[in-house]
ROTOR-976313 format. One record per atom (N, C-alpha, C): residue number from 1; atom name; x, y, z. Coordinates in nm, 2 decimals. Layout:
N
r n = NUM&atom = CA&xx = X&yy = Y&zz = Z;
...
//
This chain:
88
r n = 1&atom = N&xx = 5.52&yy = -3.73&zz = 14.88;
r n = 1&atom = CA&xx = 5.53&yy = -3.60&zz = 14.85;
r n = 1&atom = C&xx = 5.61&yy = -3.52&zz = 14.80;
r n = 2&atom = N&xx = 5.62&yy = -3.47&zz = 14.65;
r n = 2&atom = CA&xx = 5.69&yy = -3.46&zz = 14.57;
r n = 2&atom = C&xx = 5.73&yy = -3.28&zz = 14.61;
r n = 3&atom = N&xx = 5.86&yy = -3.24&zz = 14.56;
r n = 3&atom = CA&xx = 5.86&yy = -3.09&zz = 14.55;
r n = 3&atom = C&xx = 5.76&yy = -3.02&zz = 14.46;
r n = 4&atom = N&xx = 5.72&yy = -3.08&zz = 14.33;
r n = 4&atom = CA&xx = 5.62&yy = -3.01&zz = 14.28;
r n = 4&atom = C&xx = 5.53&yy = -2.98&zz = 14.29;
r n = 5&atom = N&xx = 5.46&yy = -3.09&zz = 14.41;
r n = 5&atom = CA&xx = 5.31&yy = -3.11&zz = 14.44;
r n = 5&atom = C&xx = 5.31&yy = -3.01&zz = 14.60;
r n = 6&atom = N&xx = 5.39&yy = -3.02&zz = 14.67;
r n = 6&atom = CA&xx = 5.44&yy = -2.89&zz = 14.79;
r n = 6&atom = C&xx = 5.45&yy = -2.78&zz = 14.71;
r n = 7&atom = N&xx = 5.51&yy = -2.74&zz = 14.61;
r n = 7&atom = CA&xx = 5.49&yy = -2.61&zz = 14.55;
r n = 7&atom = C&xx = 5.34&yy = -2.60&zz = 14.52;
r n = 8&atom = N&xx = 5.32&yy = -2.64&zz = 14.44;
r n = 8&atom = CA&xx = 5.13&yy = -2.63&zz = 14.39;
r n = 8&atom = C&xx = 5.07&yy = -2.64&zz = 14.51;
r n = 9&atom = N&xx = 5.08&yy = -2.68&zz = 14.60;
r n = 9&atom = CA&xx = 4.99&yy = -2.70&zz = 14.76;
r n = 9&atom = C&xx = 4.99&yy = -2.55&zz = 14.81;
r n = 10&atom = N&xx = 5.12&yy = -2.53&zz = 14.80;
r n = 10&atom = CA&xx = 5.13&yy = -2.36&zz = 14.88;
r n = 10&atom = C&xx = 5.07&yy = -2.25&zz = 14.75;
r n = 11&atom = N&xx = 5.09&yy = -2.25&zz = 14.65;
r n = 11&atom = CA&xx = 5.01&yy = -2.16&zz = 14.56;
r n = 11&atom = C&xx = 4.90&yy = -2.19&zz = 14.56;
r n = 12&atom = N&xx = 4.84&yy = -2.30&zz = 14.57;
r n = 12&atom = CA&xx = 4.67&yy = -2.34&zz = 14.58;
r n = 12&atom = C&xx = 4.62&yy = -2.28&zz = 14.73;
r n = 13&atom = N&xx = 4.73&yy = -2.28&zz = 14.87;
r n = 13&atom = CA&xx = 4.64&yy = -2.21&zz = 14.92;
r n = 13&atom = C&xx = 4.69&yy = -2.06&zz = 14.94;
r n = 14&atom = N&xx = 4.80&yy = -2.01&zz = 14.90;
r n = 14&atom = CA&xx = 4.84&yy = -1.85&zz = 14.91;
r n = 14&atom = C&xx = 4.71&yy = -1.78&zz = 14.79;
r n = 15&atom = N&xx = 4.67&yy = -1.87&zz = 14.68;
r n = 15&atom = CA&xx = 4.54&yy = -1.82&zz = 14.58;
r n = 15&atom = C&xx = 4.41&yy = -1.77&zz = 14.67;
r n = 16&atom = N&xx = 4.42&yy = -1.87&zz = 14.77;
r n = 16&atom = CA&xx = 4.27&yy = -1.91&zz = 14.84;
r n = 16&atom = C&xx = 4.25&yy = -1.78&zz = 14.97;
r n = 17&atom = N&xx = 4.38&yy = -1.73&zz = 15.02;
r n = 17&atom = CA&xx = 4.35&yy = -1.67&zz = 15.10;
r n = 17&atom = C&xx = 4.33&yy = -1.50&zz = 15.06;
r n = 18&atom = N&xx = 4.31&yy = -1.39&zz = 15.17;
r n = 18&atom = CA&xx = 4.19&yy = -1.28&zz = 15.14;
r n = 18&atom = C&xx = 4.36&yy = -1.20&zz = 15.15;
r n = 19&atom = N&xx = 4.34&yy = -1.09&zz = 15.05;
r n = 19&atom = CA&xx = 4.49&yy = -0.99&zz = 15.04;
r n = 19&atom = C&xx = 4.46&yy = -0.89&zz = 15.16;
r n = 20&atom = N&xx = 4.55&yy = -0.86&zz = 15.21;
r n = 20&atom = CA&xx = 4.57&yy = -0.79&zz = 15.35;
r n = 20&atom = C&xx = 4.56&yy = -0.61&zz = 15.27;
r n = 21&atom = N&xx = 4.51&yy = -0.53&zz = 15.34;
r n = 21&atom = CA&xx = 4.53&yy = -0.40&zz = 15.29;
r n = 21&atom = C&xx = 4.68&yy = -0.35&zz = 15.24;
r n = 22&atom = N&xx = 4.74&yy = -0.31&zz = 15.17;
r n = 22&atom = CA&xx = 4.86&yy = -0.25&zz = 15.13;
r n = 22&atom = C&xx = 4.96&yy = -0.36&zz = 15.14;
r n = 23&atom = N&xx = 4.91&yy = -0.49&zz = 15.11;
r n = 23&atom = CA&xx = 5.01&yy = -0.59&zz = 15.10;
r n = 23&atom = C&xx = 5.14&yy = -0.59&zz = 15.01;
r n = 24&atom = N&xx = 5.08&yy = -0.56&zz = 14.85;
r n = 24&atom = CA&xx = 5.17&yy = -0.55&zz = 14.76;
r n = 24&atom = C&xx = 5.26&yy = -0.45&zz = 14.80;
r n = 25&atom = N&xx = 5.21&yy = -0.34&zz = 14.85;
r n = 25&atom = CA&xx = 5.29&yy = -0.23&zz = 14.88;
r n = 25&atom = C&xx = 5.39&yy = -0.25&zz = 14.94;
r n = 26&atom = N&xx = 5.37&yy = -0.31&zz = 15.07;
r n = 26&atom = CA&xx = 5.51&yy = -0.35&zz = 15.16;
r n = 26&atom = C&xx = 5.58&yy = -0.46&zz = 15.05;
r n = 27&atom = N&xx = 5.55&yy = -0.56&zz = 14.99;
r n = 27&atom = CA&xx = 5.63&yy = -0.66&zz = 14.92;
r n = 27&atom = C&xx = 5.71&yy = -0.56&zz = 14.83;
r n = 28&atom = N&xx = 5.63&yy = -0.46&zz = 14.76;
r n = 28&atom = CA&xx = 5.71&yy = -0.40&zz = 14.66;
r n = 28&atom = C&xx = 5.80&yy = -0.32&zz = 14.73;
r n = 29&atom = N&xx = 5.79&yy = -0.29&zz = 14.84;
r n = 29&atom = CA&xx = 5.89&yy = -0.20&zz = 14.91;
r n = 29&atom = C&xx = 6.01&yy = -0.27&zz = 14.95;
r n = 30&atom = N&xx = 5.97&yy = -0.40&zz = 14.98;
r n = 30&atom = CA&xx = 6.08&yy = -0.47&zz = 15.01;
r n = 30&atom = C&xx = 6.16&yy = -0.49&zz = 14.94;
r n = 31&atom = N&xx = 6.08&yy = -0.53&zz = 14.81;
r n = 31&atom = CA&xx = 6.18&yy = -0.58&zz = 14.68;
r n = 31&atom = C&xx = 6.27&yy = -0.45&zz = 14.67;
r n = 32&atom = N&xx = 6.26&yy = -0.34&zz = 14.65;
r n = 32&atom = CA&xx = 6.28&yy = -0.25&zz = 14.64;
r n = 32&atom = C&xx = 6.45&yy = -0.18&zz = 14.68;
r n = 33&atom = N&xx = 6.41&yy = -0.21&zz = 14.87;
r n = 33&atom = CA&xx = 6.50&yy = -0.23&zz = 14.93;
r n = 33&atom = C&xx = 6.60&yy = -0.33&zz = 14.93;
r n = 34&atom = N&xx = 6.58&yy = -0.43&zz = 14.90;
r n = 34&atom = CA&xx = 6.66&yy = -0.54&zz = 14.86;
r n = 34&atom = C&xx = 6.77&yy = -0.51&zz = 14.73;
r n = 35&atom = N&xx = 6.68&yy = -0.47&zz = 14.62;
r n = 35&atom = CA&xx = 6.80&yy = -0.45&zz = 14.51;
r n = 35&atom = C&xx = 6.83&yy = -0.32&zz = 14.54;
r n = 36&atom = N&xx = 6.84&yy = -0.19&zz = 14.64;
r n = 36&atom = CA&xx = 6.93&yy = -0.13&zz = 14.66;
r n = 36&atom = C&xx = 7.04&yy = -0.18&zz = 14.75;
r n = 37&atom = N&xx = 6.97&yy = -0.27&zz = 14.85;
r n = 37&atom = CA&xx = 7.13&yy = -0.35&zz = 14.92;
r n = 37&atom = C&xx = 7.20&yy = -0.38&zz = 14.84;
r n = 38&atom = N&xx = 7.16&yy = -0.45&zz = 14.73;
r n = 38&atom = CA&xx = 7.24&yy = -0.55&zz = 14.64;
r n = 38&atom = C&xx = 7.32&yy = -0.47&zz = 14.55;
r n = 39&atom = N&xx = 7.27&yy = -0.32&zz = 14.48;
r n = 39&atom = CA&xx = 7.35&yy = -0.25&zz = 14.43;
r n = 39&atom = C&xx = 7.47&yy = -0.17&zz = 14.52;
r n = 40&atom = N&xx = 7.48&yy = -0.24&zz = 14.63;
r n = 40&atom = CA&xx = 7.58&yy = -0.14&zz = 14.74;
r n = 40&atom = C&xx = 7.64&yy = -0.26&zz = 14.81;
r n = 41&atom = N&xx = 7.62&yy = -0.34&zz = 14.81;
r n = 41&atom = CA&xx = 7.70&yy = -0.48&zz = 14.83;
r n = 41&atom = C&xx = 7.83&yy = -0.48&zz = 14.80;
r n = 42&atom = N&xx = 7.94&yy = -0.53&zz = 14.88;
r n = 42&atom = CA&xx = 8.06&yy = -0.55&zz = 14.81;
r n = 42&atom = C&xx = 8.12&yy = -0.75&zz = 14.74;
r n = 43&atom = N&xx = 8.00&yy = -0.78&zz = 14.83;
r n = 43&atom = CA&xx = 8.01&yy = -0.93&zz = 14.82;
r n = 43&atom = C&xx = 7.92&yy = -0.99&zz = 14.69;
r n = 44&atom = N&xx = 8.01&yy = -1.04&zz = 14.58;
r n = 44&atom = CA&xx = 7.95&yy = -1.05&zz = 14.47;
r n = 44&atom = C&xx = 7.81&yy = -1.21&zz = 14.50;
r n = 45&atom = N&xx = 7.85&yy = -1.26&zz = 14.58;
r n = 45&atom = CA&xx = 7.76&yy = -1.35&zz = 14.61;
r n = 45&atom = C&xx = 7.65&yy = -1.32&zz = 14.68;
r n = 46&atom = N&xx = 7.64&yy = -1.19&zz = 14.76;
r n = 46&atom = CA&xx = 7.55&yy = -1.13&zz = 14.83;
r n = 46&atom = C&xx = 7.48&yy = -1.05&zz = 14.73;
r n = 47&atom = N&xx = 7.52&yy = -0.98&zz = 14.65;
r n = 47&atom = CA&xx = 7.47&yy = -0.89&zz = 14.52;
r n = 47&atom = C&xx = 7.37&yy = -0.97&zz = 14.44;
r n = 48&atom = N&xx = 7.43&yy = -1.13&zz = 14.43;
r n = 48&atom = CA&xx = 7.29&yy = -1.20&zz = 14.38;
r n = 48&atom = C&xx = 7.20&yy = -1.20&zz = 14.41;
r n = 49&atom = N&xx = 7.25&yy = -1.30&zz = 14.53;
r n = 49&atom = CA&xx = 7.12&yy = -1.31&zz = 14.66;
r n = 49&atom = C&xx = 6.98&yy = -1.22&zz = 14.68;
r n = 50&atom = N&xx = 7.07&yy = -1.07&zz = 14.71;
r n = 50&atom = CA&xx = 6.98&yy = -0.97&zz = 14.73;
r n = 50&atom = C&xx = 6.93&yy = -0.93&zz = 14.61;
r n = 51&atom = N&xx = 6.99&yy = -0.93&zz = 14.52;
r n = 51&atom = CA&xx = 6.90&yy = -0.93&zz = 14.38;
r n = 51&atom = C&xx = 6.82&yy = -0.98&zz = 14.31;
r n = 52&atom = N&xx = 6.82&yy = -1.10&zz = 14.35;
r n = 52&atom = CA&xx = 6.74&yy = -1.27&zz = 14.31;
r n = 52&atom = C&xx = 6.64&yy = -1.21&zz = 14.40;
r n = 53&atom = N&xx = 6.66&yy = -1.19&zz = 14.52;
r n = 53&atom = CA&xx = 6.51&yy = -1.20&zz = 14.62;
r n = 53&atom = C&xx = 6.43&yy = -1.08&zz = 14.60;
r n = 54&atom = N&xx = 6.52&yy = -0.93&zz = 14.55;
r n = 54&atom = CA&xx = 6.44&yy = -0.83&zz = 14.50;
r n = 54&atom = C&xx = 6.38&yy = -0.84&zz = 14.40;
r n = 55&atom = N&xx = 6.44&yy = -0.87&zz = 14.29;
r n = 55&atom = CA&xx = 6.34&yy = -0.93&zz = 14.18;
r n = 55&atom = C&xx = 6.21&yy = -0.99&zz = 14.19;
r n = 56&atom = N&xx = 6.23&yy = -1.14&zz = 14.29;
r n = 56&atom = CA&xx = 6.13&yy = -1.20&zz = 14.30;
r n = 56&atom = C&xx = 6.01&yy = -1.14&zz = 14.39;
r n = 57&atom = N&xx = 6.04&yy = -1.03&zz = 14.49;
r n = 57&atom = CA&xx = 5.96&yy = -0.99&zz = 14.53;
r n = 57&atom = C&xx = 5.89&yy = -0.88&zz = 14.42;
r n = 58&atom = N&xx = 5.95&yy = -0.81&zz = 14.35;
r n = 58&atom = CA&xx = 5.88&yy = -0.70&zz = 14.26;
r n = 58&atom = C&xx = 5.79&yy = -0.76&zz = 14.14;
r n = 59&atom = N&xx = 5.86&yy = -0.92&zz = 14.16;
r n = 59&atom = CA&xx = 5.75&yy = -0.99&zz = 14.04;
r n = 59&atom = C&xx = 5.62&yy = -1.04&zz = 14.13;
r n = 60&atom = N&xx = 5.65&yy = -1.05&zz = 14.27;
r n = 60&atom = CA&xx = 5.53&yy = -1.11&zz = 14.37;
r n = 60&atom = C&xx = 5.41&yy = -1.03&zz = 14.38;
r n = 61&atom = N&xx = 5.47&yy = -0.89&zz = 14.37;
r n = 61&atom = CA&xx = 5.39&yy = -0.76&zz = 14.44;
r n = 61&atom = C&xx = 5.32&yy = -0.75&zz = 14.26;
r n = 62&atom = N&xx = 5.38&yy = -0.74&zz = 14.19;
r n = 62&atom = CA&xx = 5.29&yy = -0.72&zz = 14.07;
r n = 62&atom = C&xx = 5.24&yy = -0.84&zz = 13.98;
r n = 63&atom = N&xx = 5.24&yy = -0.97&zz = 14.02;
r n = 63&atom = CA&xx = 5.14&yy = -1.07&zz = 13.99;
r n = 63&atom = C&xx = 5.06&yy = -1.10&zz = 14.10;
r n = 64&atom = N&xx = 5.03&yy = -1.05&zz = 14.23;
r n = 64&atom = CA&xx = 4.95&yy = -1.12&zz = 14.29;
r n = 64&atom = C&xx = 4.78&yy = -1.06&zz = 14.22;
r n = 65&atom = N&xx = 4.70&yy = -1.13&zz = 14.33;
r n = 65&atom = CA&xx = 4.55&yy = -1.14&zz = 14.29;
r n = 65&atom = C&xx = 4.53&yy = -0.99&zz = 14.34;
r n = 66&atom = N&xx = 4.57&yy = -0.90&zz = 14.42;
r n = 66&atom = CA&xx = 4.54&yy = -0.77&zz = 14.45;
r n = 66&atom = C&xx = 4.65&yy = -0.66&zz = 14.38;
r n = 67&atom = N&xx = 4.72&yy = -0.71&zz = 14.31;
r n = 67&atom = CA&xx = 4.80&yy = -0.63&zz = 14.31;
r n = 67&atom = C&xx = 4.77&yy = -0.53&zz = 14.12;
r n = 68&atom = N&xx = 4.89&yy = -0.55&zz = 14.06;
r n = 68&atom = CA&xx = 4.90&yy = -0.45&zz = 13.99;
r n = 68&atom = C&xx = 4.81&yy = -0.56&zz = 13.88;
r n = 69&atom = N&xx = 4.80&yy = -0.69&zz = 13.87;
r n = 69&atom = CA&xx = 4.77&yy = -0.80&zz = 13.78;
r n = 69&atom = C&xx = 4.57&yy = -0.74&zz = 13.79;
r n = 70&atom = N&xx = 4.58&yy = -0.70&zz = 13.89;
r n = 70&atom = CA&xx = 4.39&yy = -0.67&zz = 13.88;
r n = 70&atom = C&xx = 4.36&yy = -0.54&zz = 13.82;
r n = 71&atom = N&xx = 4.50&yy = -0.49&zz = 13.88;
r n = 71&atom = CA&xx = 4.46&yy = -0.32&zz = 13.79;
r n = 71&atom = C&xx = 4.45&yy = -0.31&zz = 13.64;
r n = 72&atom = N&xx = 4.53&yy = -0.38&zz = 13.59;
r n = 72&atom = CA&xx = 4.56&yy = -0.41&zz = 13.41;
r n = 72&atom = C&xx = 4.44&yy = -0.46&zz = 13.40;
r n = 73&atom = N&xx = 4.35&yy = -0.55&zz = 13.45;
r n = 73&atom = CA&xx = 4.26&yy = -0.65&zz = 13.41;
r n = 73&atom = C&xx = 4.11&yy = -0.52&zz = 13.42;
r n = 74&atom = N&xx = 4.11&yy = -0.49&zz = 13.55;
r n = 74&atom = CA&xx = 4.05&yy = -0.33&zz = 13.54;
r n = 74&atom = C&xx = 4.04&yy = -0.25&zz = 13.40;
r n = 75&atom = N&xx = 4.18&yy = -0.20&zz = 13.36;
r n = 75&atom = CA&xx = 4.19&yy = -0.11&zz = 13.25;
r n = 75&atom = C&xx = 4.15&yy = -0.18&zz = 13.17;
r n = 76&atom = N&xx = 4.17&yy = -0.31&zz = 13.16;
r n = 76&atom = CA&xx = 4.12&yy = -0.38&zz = 13.01;
r n = 76&atom = C&xx = 4.00&yy = -0.39&zz = 12.96;
r n = 77&atom = N&xx = 3.93&yy = -0.40&zz = 13.10;
r n = 77&atom = CA&xx = 3.77&yy = -0.39&zz = 13.08;
r n = 77&atom = C&xx = 3.72&yy = -0.26&zz = 13.05;
r n = 78&atom = N&xx = 3.76&yy = -0.18&zz = 13.12;
r n = 78&atom = CA&xx = 3.72&yy = -0.01&zz = 13.07;
r n = 78&atom = C&xx = 3.76&yy = 0.00&zz = 12.93;
r n = 79&atom = N&xx = 3.88&yy = -0.02&zz = 12.87;
r n = 79&atom = CA&xx = 3.90&yy = -0.01&zz = 12.73;
r n = 79&atom = C&xx = 3.82&yy = -0.03&zz = 12.66;
r n = 80&atom = N&xx = 3.81&yy = -0.20&zz = 12.72;
r n = 80&atom = CA&xx = 3.68&yy = -0.28&zz = 12.59;
r n = 80&atom = C&xx = 3.56&yy = -0.28&zz = 12.59;
r n = 81&atom = N&xx = 3.52&yy = -0.18&zz = 12.74;
r n = 81&atom = CA&xx = 3.38&yy = -0.16&zz = 12.74;
r n = 81&atom = C&xx = 3.32&yy = -0.02&zz = 12.63;
r n = 82&atom = N&xx = 3.42&yy = 0.08&zz = 12.65;
r n = 82&atom = CA&xx = 3.39&yy = 0.20&zz = 12.60;
r n = 82&atom = C&xx = 3.44&yy = 0.23&zz = 12.43;
r n = 83&atom = N&xx = 3.47&yy = 0.13&zz = 12.36;
r n = 83&atom = CA&xx = 3.52&yy = 0.14&zz = 12.25;
r n = 83&atom = C&xx = 3.69&yy = 0.16&zz = 12.25;
r n = 84&atom = N&xx = 3.73&yy = 0.23&zz = 12.13;
r n = 84&atom = CA&xx = 3.85&yy = 0.25&zz = 12.12;
r n = 84&atom = C&xx = 3.92&yy = 0.37&zz = 12.20;
r n = 85&atom = N&xx = 3.99&yy = 0.36&zz = 12.24;
r n = 85&atom = CA&xx = 4.03&yy = 0.51&zz = 12.32;
r n = 85&atom = C&xx = 4.11&yy = 0.58&zz = 12.22;
r n = 86&atom = N&xx = 4.06&yy = 0.70&zz = 12.24;
r n = 86&atom = CA&xx = 4.15&yy = 0.79&zz = 12.17;
r n = 86&atom = C&xx = 4.28&yy = 0.84&zz = 12.16;
r n = 87&atom = N&xx = 4.37&yy = 0.84&zz = 12.04;
r n = 87&atom = CA&xx = 4.50&yy = 0.84&zz = 12.09;
r n = 87&atom = C&xx = 4.54&yy = 1.00&zz = 12.08;
r n = 88&atom = N&xx = 4.66&yy = 1.06&zz = 12.18;
r n = 88&atom = CA&xx = 4.68&yy = 1.21&zz = 12.18;
r n = 88&atom = C&xx = 4.75&yy = 1.25&zz = 12.09;
//
């Protein structure tokens, strides 16, 4: 088994499972906390590691099946169904 096939298998399992209520908010909060910790750290390596992990968690919260991606698809459906959205 290669690393790529293992990662693809994990992605497939993750896509098939049901979302927990509030899961994406928890992941978003953890990402924000890691970014705050990265800003306070004195160690350069700790800043890089915490910043990368925080950014990854925020990206995960935004791109998950129950997160912002689903909200964006819903908004596109509403926008497309009713015609043009009036400008203010």
